[in-house]
N, C-alpha and C positions, 0 to 999 in steps of 0.2 A: 692334569694328571693327579693333583692332590685329592679331588673327590674320589677317584678310583682307589687311591691308597687308603683313604678313610674307610671305604667299603670293604677293602681287604682286611683291615684290622677288625672292623665290626663283625665280618663274616666268620673269621677265625675265633673271635671272642664268643660268638654264639655257640660255635662248636665246642669250645673249651668249657662253657657252662654246662653243656649237655653231656660231655664225656671228659670230665676233669681228670680222670685217672690217667689219661694219655698225654705225654708231654708234646705240645705243639712247637713248631718252629716259630721263632720270634720275628714278626714282620715289622716294618717301620710304621710309625704314625704318619701323620700328614707331613709333607716335606716343607721345610722353611723355604722362603723365596730364593735363598742363595744357592740352593741345590739345583743343579741342572737336571734335565729329564734323565731317568735311568735308561740303560741300554735297551732298546725296543726289540730284543731278539725273541722274546716270548711275551704273550699277553699277560695282563695282571690276573685274569681268570685262570689261565693255565698254571701260573705260579701258585695261586690259591689252591687249585685242585691238587697239584702235586704236593704242596705243603701239608694238606690234610691227609693225603695218602701216606706220606712219609711219617707223619705223626702217629697214625693208627698202627701201621705195620713196622714201625721202628726202622725204616729204611734210611741209611745215612745219606746226607746230602754232601756231595764232593766239591761243589762250587759255591763259594761264598765270596762275594766281592763288595767293595764299598766304593762310593762315588766321591771323588775329590774334584770339585769344580765340574768340568764337563767330561772328565776322563774317569774311566773305571780302573781301579787298581786292586791288587790282591789285598785281603784283609790285613790290617795293620794300621800304623799311624799314618795320618794324612794331614796335610796342611790346610788351615782354614782358607776359605775363598777370599777374594779381594774385598768383597763387601764387608766382611767381618774384620779384616785387617784394617780397612779404612776407618771403621768405627771404634775398634777396641785395640788396635795394634800398638798404639802409643801409650796405653794406660797400664797402671800398676795398682795393686792394693797393698797399703802399708798399715801395719799395726803399731800404734803409739802406746807405750806404757805410761800410765798416769800415776804419779807419786804424791801429788799435793793438790789442794784446791786451786792454787795459783796456776798450776799447769793446766788444769781443766778449763779455767777461765780463758787463758791465753789460747788454747787450742779451739775453744768454742768461737772466740772472736775471729780467729784466722779462717776457720771453716766458713763463717758467715760472710767474710770479706771476699773470699775466693769462690763462693758458691759451690763448695765441694760436696760430693756424694758420700755421706756417712753411711756405711753399711751396717755396722752394729757397734754397740758400746755397752760397757758396764762400769762398775766402780774401779776397775783396774786397767782397762785397756779400751782403745778406740780403733776401729778398722775404717780406713778411708780409701776410696777409689779416686784416683786423680791421674791426669796426664803426666808423663815423665818430665816434660819440660816445665811443669808447674811446681815440681818438687822443690827447686831452689827458692821460689817465691814463698812457698809455705814455710820452709825452714827459716827463711828470713824474718817471718812474722812471729816466730816462736822463741821462747827464752832458751838460753844455752843448754839448760838441763833436758830439753825436749829434742834438741837438734840431733842428738845421737841416740835417742831412746826409741828408735823405731826399727822394725824389721819388715822385710817384704814377705807377703803371704803368697802372692801370685806374680811371677815374673812375666808370664805370657798369658795375659787375660784373654786375648783373641782365641788362642788354642783351647783354653778352658771353656770358653763360651761355646765354641764349635763342638766340643766333645759332649756338652750337656744336651744337645739335640739328639733325637733318635736317629739311628742309621737309616738311610733312604731305602735300602733293601735288606734282605735277610742277613742277620748276623749269625755267626757260628753259635750253635746251641751249647749249653753247658755240657761238660764231659759226661759220658754215659755212665750210668750207675746200674746196679743189678735190677732196680725197679724199672729203669728205662728199657731194659732189654727183655722184659717179660713178653711172652707170646701173646698174640692178639686173642681176645675173647669177646664174644658179643655181650657178655654180662658186664655192666658198669661196676667198677670196683671202687670202694670207698678208700680214700687215702688221707692220711693225716697231713700231707703236704700238698694239697691241691692248689694252694696259693702259689707254690713253687712252679707249677705248670700252667698257671693262668697267665697268658701272655699280656693281659691288660696291665699287669703290674710289673712287667719287665722293662717298660720304658715310661717316660712321661707322656701323657696323652693330650692332644689339643681339644678344644671345646667341641669341635666338630665330631669327635669320637666320643667324648664324655656324655654328651646329651643323648645320642642313640643308645649308649650303654645304660644310662639311667632308665630310659623308656623300656629297654629290654628287661631290666630287673623288675620293673613294675608289672610287665606282662607275665613274666615267669613266676612271680610270687605275689599274686593279687590279694592273698589272704591277709598279708601284713605289710604291704608296701604301697604307698601312694606317692605320686609325683605332684608337687605343689609349686606354685609360682609366687615367689616372694615379692616381686615387683619387676619393673623395667628399668634398664640402665639408661645412661645418658644417650648412648647411640642406638637405643631401641632393642637391645637384647634382653631376653628373659633371664631373670635371676632364679634359677630352678633349684629345687631341693627335693630330697627323699624323706618322707615322713614314715617312719618304721615303728610299728607297734600293733598289738592285738587288743581290741577294745572288748571289755566284758559284755556278755550277752544276757546276764541274769537280770531280768527286769524287776525281780522282787527286791533286789538290793539297790537302793538309790545310789547313784554315782555322783560324786562331787566333781570339781574341776579336774580335767585330765592332766596329770603331772607330766611335764615335758622337759626334756634336756636338749639343748641346742648345741650343735658342734659345727663350727664354721671354719673356712679356710679361704685363702686367696684374696684377702683384703688388699694386700700388696702384691701386685701382679707378678713380680719376678720370683716370688717365693713358691715355686712349683711344688716343692715337697709338701707344702701344707695342703694343696689341692689333692695330690695323690694320696696323702694320708687320710683325709676325710673320706675319699672314695674307698680306701682299703677298709677302714673301720666300718663304713656302711655295708660294704659287701660281706664282711665277716659276720656282722649282726644278722643280716638278712638270711644268709645261707645256713646259719647255726640254728635258726628257729625250728623246733621240733626234733632236733638232733642233740642239742646240748641243753641239759636241764636248767642249768643256771642262766644261760643266755636266754632261753625261752621265757623264764620267769621275768627277766629284765624287760623283755618286750611286752609281757602281759601287764606289768606294773607301770611302765612308763612309755610315753611316746618319745622317740628319738628323731630329731630333725637334723639331717645332714645337708649342709650347704657347701658344695665343693669350691665355689668361687663367688664371693660377693662383688667381685670386680671383673665381670666378663669382658668388658671393653679393653681394660688394661691387659688381661690375660691373653686375649687374641693378639694384641699389639706386640706382646713379647714373643709370640710365635712368628709373626709376619714382618716385624720391623726391628725392634730393639729388645733383645733378651733381658736387659737389665732395667727395663721400665718399671717404675714403682707405683705411680699414682693412677687415678682413673684417666679418662680421656676428655674430660670436660673443658670447655672454653673458659678462659680467665680474662682478667682485665688486660693482660698482655697477650697479643695474638701468637707470639712466638714462644710462649711458655704455657703449655697446656697442662691440665691435670690438677686434682686435689687429692691430698692424702686422706683417704677415707677414715683412717683410724685416728685422725685429729679433728674430724668434722662433726662429731656428735655434740649434743647440746649441753651436757653437763660439764661445767668448768671449761667451756670452750675458750681457748687462749688466743687472743689476737695481738698480744703485746710483744711477744718474742719476735726477733728480727726474722727468724726462719719461717715462722708460721704466717708472717705478714708479707712474704715475698713470693709472688707466683712462680718464680723460677726455682724456688727451693723444693727439694724432694719431700719436705714435710709441710708444704703449704696447706694451711687449714681452711682456706676459702675466705670469703668476705663476710661470713657470719655463720652462726650455728646451723648445722645441717645444710650447708651450702652444697656439700657433696651429694649428688642425686642418689647414688646407691645407698649411702648411709641413711638418708632421709627415708627412702622406701623401706629399708630393712627395719628401721625403728618404728615406722608406721604400721608395718605388718605385725611386729612383735606386740605393740600396744593393742592393736585390734584383737589379736589372739587372746590376750588376757582380759580384755574388757567385754568382748562380744562373743567369743567362741568357746567359752567355758574351759579355758586353758590356764594352768598354773605353771609358769616357767620356774623350775626349781634349781636349774643349773645351766650355766652358759660357759662354753669352752671355745676360745678363739685361738686357732692354730696359726703360728707364724714360724719363721726361721730368721736367724739361726742363733745359737749360743747355748742351747740345752738348759733352759730355765723354766720353772713354773712360777708364774707371777700372779699375785692377787692384788686387789685394790688397796690403796688408791694409786693411780698413776699420776694424777695432776700435782700431788704434793705429798711429802712425807710428814708435814706438820699436822695432818689430820689422821686420826686413827680410825679405821673402819670399826663399826660397832660390833661386828661378829669376828673380830680378829682371831680369836683362839680357834673358832670353828674353821676359818679359812686356812690357818696354818696347819691344823690337824689333818684336814683332808689333803692339802698340798703335799705334806710330808708322806702321806700314804701313797699318793700318786707317784711321787718320785721313787719310793721304794718298790712299787709295783713295776715301774719301768726298769729299774736296776735288776730286778729278779728275773726278767725275761732272759731267754737264751741269748747271750751276747749283748744284753742291755747296757746302755750307757748311763753314766751318772748325771743326774739333772739337779741343778741347784734350786733352792726355794727362797723367794724373797718378795717383798712388796714391789709392785711395778715401778714405783718411784725410785727405789734403791737400784733397780736394774739399769737406770739411765742417768745416774748422777754420781757425784763423788764430792768429798770434802765436807767440812763442818764449819759453820759460822760461829764465831765467838761473840757476836753482837747480841743475839737473843738466846744463846745457850741451847738452841734447837738445831735439828738437822735442816740446814738451808744450803742448797747445793747448786753448783754451776751445771747447767743443763746443756747438752749438745743439741737437743731439740725439745720443743714443748711437750709436756706430758698431758696437757689438757685435751678435752674433747674425745677421749678414747671410748671405744665400745665397751671395754671392760668396766670403766667407771659408770657409764650410763646405765648398763644393765643392772649393776649392783645397786646404785643409788636411786635411779629413777623408776626402774621396774621392780626394785626390791628383790632381785634374784640373789638369794643368800649365798650361793656357791658360784662365784664368777671368777674365771681364770683366763689368763693368756699363757699359752704354752709355746715356748720357742723350741723348735725341734732341732735335729742334727744340722750341722756339726758345730764345732767350736772355732771355726775359722779357716781350716785347711782348704775348703772349697767354698764356704759361705753359701750364697744363693745358688751356686752352680754345683750342687751336690750331685755326684754321679748316680745314675739310675740304679746301680746295684744296691743303693741304700734305701730304695723305696720299700722293699719288703721288711727289712729290720726296723726301719723307722715306723712303718705301719703297725708292726707287732708291738712295739713299745707303746704306741698310742692306744692300741686295742686293749692292752693290759691295763693301762690307766683308766680307760672308760669302763672296763669291767669292774675295776676296783671302785670307781665312783658310784656305779650302779649298786653294788653290794653295800657300800657305805650308806647310801640313801635308803636302802632297805633295812638298815639296822643290823647287818650281819657282821659288823666289825666291832661290836661291843660298845658302840658310841651312841647310836640312835635307833629307835624302833618304830616302824610304821604301825598305825592303829590296825589291829586285826590280823597282822602278819606274824605267823609263827608264835601265837600267843603262849602256848605251853612252854615251848623251848625258850622263847625270849624272856618270859617271866622267870623261868628257872635260872637262866644266865644272869639276869638282873639281880635276883635274890642272892645268888652266890657272890656276885660282885659286891653288893651292898654289905653282905655279912663280913667279907674280908676287908671292907673299907670303913667299917664303923657305921654303915647305914646312912651316911650323909647324902642328902639330895643336892642336885644342882639348883641354883637359884639365879634369878635375875635381880640385879641391884639397880633400882631406878629412884633417884632422888632420896637415897638413904633407906628406901623401903625394900623388903624382900618379897619376891613374888615367885611362887613355885612354877616350874615349867611343866608342859605336857610331856608325854612319852617321847614325842618326836623332837624334843630339844627346844621347842618354842612355846611361848605363852599363848593363852587363848586370844583369838582375833588375829589381825594381820600383823606381820612383822613391821616395826617402824625403825628406820635407820638412824633416828636421832637420839638414841640412848646408848649408854655404854654397857656392853655385855661382859660380865665377869663370871667365870666359872670357878666355883669353890673347889679347890683341888683336894682330893681325898688323900689322906696321909696313910 
């Protein structure tokens, strides 16, 4: 039945792309195994046909039902099936408030002893999922100050997991608006809110729907969309991506390496919102070409590579078996403990010393060596080949995760090392956070170094920031792209929310989260074009850019930015870098204008 449901979603998605002005009914995505077969009163093709007719002619649908177990009930709350109750029914998610380095150390040790699933953490709190009967054991390992410093985030984890899956059959559509009741017209109408009527983003989608959707976009927009293969996963699935961009055709003007921005999601399988957000941003860029002047320019100046999930095996497993699975599905030295944390598997500062990274049963297991994770190795190999053999210059890397609403920059492995382009990283990160906040209903995102987002406390031994970690920060994609591939602007963005739902963010957040990420990516593109008064690309808007630069220098006393290396001053080019390749082994200081 699941393949039929997938074709249902894909068929209506095709229709919504062709006639986005009309609000379609929301079908289910593929059904998780715990759903029983829907009531076979009408064929799937009949429902598809009727749904399209209702969508076009705005005919209300009077019967909406949901499936609970093997019984159909009227729309409303329903209990999770026995399979979910068996897996999650006895679990809770607790938030511990951390007030001192000693508390952080004690909690870290207790988590490692009990092999607990740490959901998220920062310098102030830690979210932990555990069985209810394990809570007394955990509290017994903690100091008295922590035994009462916790609050429950989810009392009924099984119900929350159940509600995160798409409905098995049609849900009730949003309440009618004036636009919804407009009469039928054969002329397609342009709407500012076509994403609101695009059923693809009303629910989380399985990979069996995402891949045909990507192929559909490639077919509908062949002028600026290509589908590429990053590599093959451990279980043999293709890691697919959309490369979006318009290459110049002026043969008289020599072209240098194609500047490319990579946006990834799904490194951790359970973070569904990251996959949906990559898809939303890709769709928005693709459909804006030729309609939006600024977006069109971004596609002409840069290639954008959108990778919905770097961990397809784990993503499939979350749909078919365990919604909260994090790692890939690779075999380890322990047969009963599968999976490697891909975001700890990269080669730069790979950490094998921490107890969590060295334990195959840990959620943050880093593997037996650098790049032991198959998908991380394939991704890194592809990225290096792009830069060395395919005339590509990767200028920005954005790795989407959830949750906690943070924009993190290098380094992740340690706070003792300062990234050489720290001021540039902070400047753009603050701009991204502001762009997100200024969207309609945008949330506040914090900005920090990735190491600060995962640690707390200060050591008095060496007078430097030395922190107690809840998991290793080494071997991250963020650090590897920044240091090894010298990608000047590398970020990890942790999307909504701040803990109310965690990884189980309701599907109603797909659109607002996607709009926030889209605003951030638009800002990044404009920043890299030099349209924010920070940097200017060679040959871009020469007259306007020079006028702005002259005005800025006149008001600032005319001082130029310089690089200070070994006590010597070196002038920078217009794009903010010196001649030649950027080297990450010197300290960048920007002379501030008074």
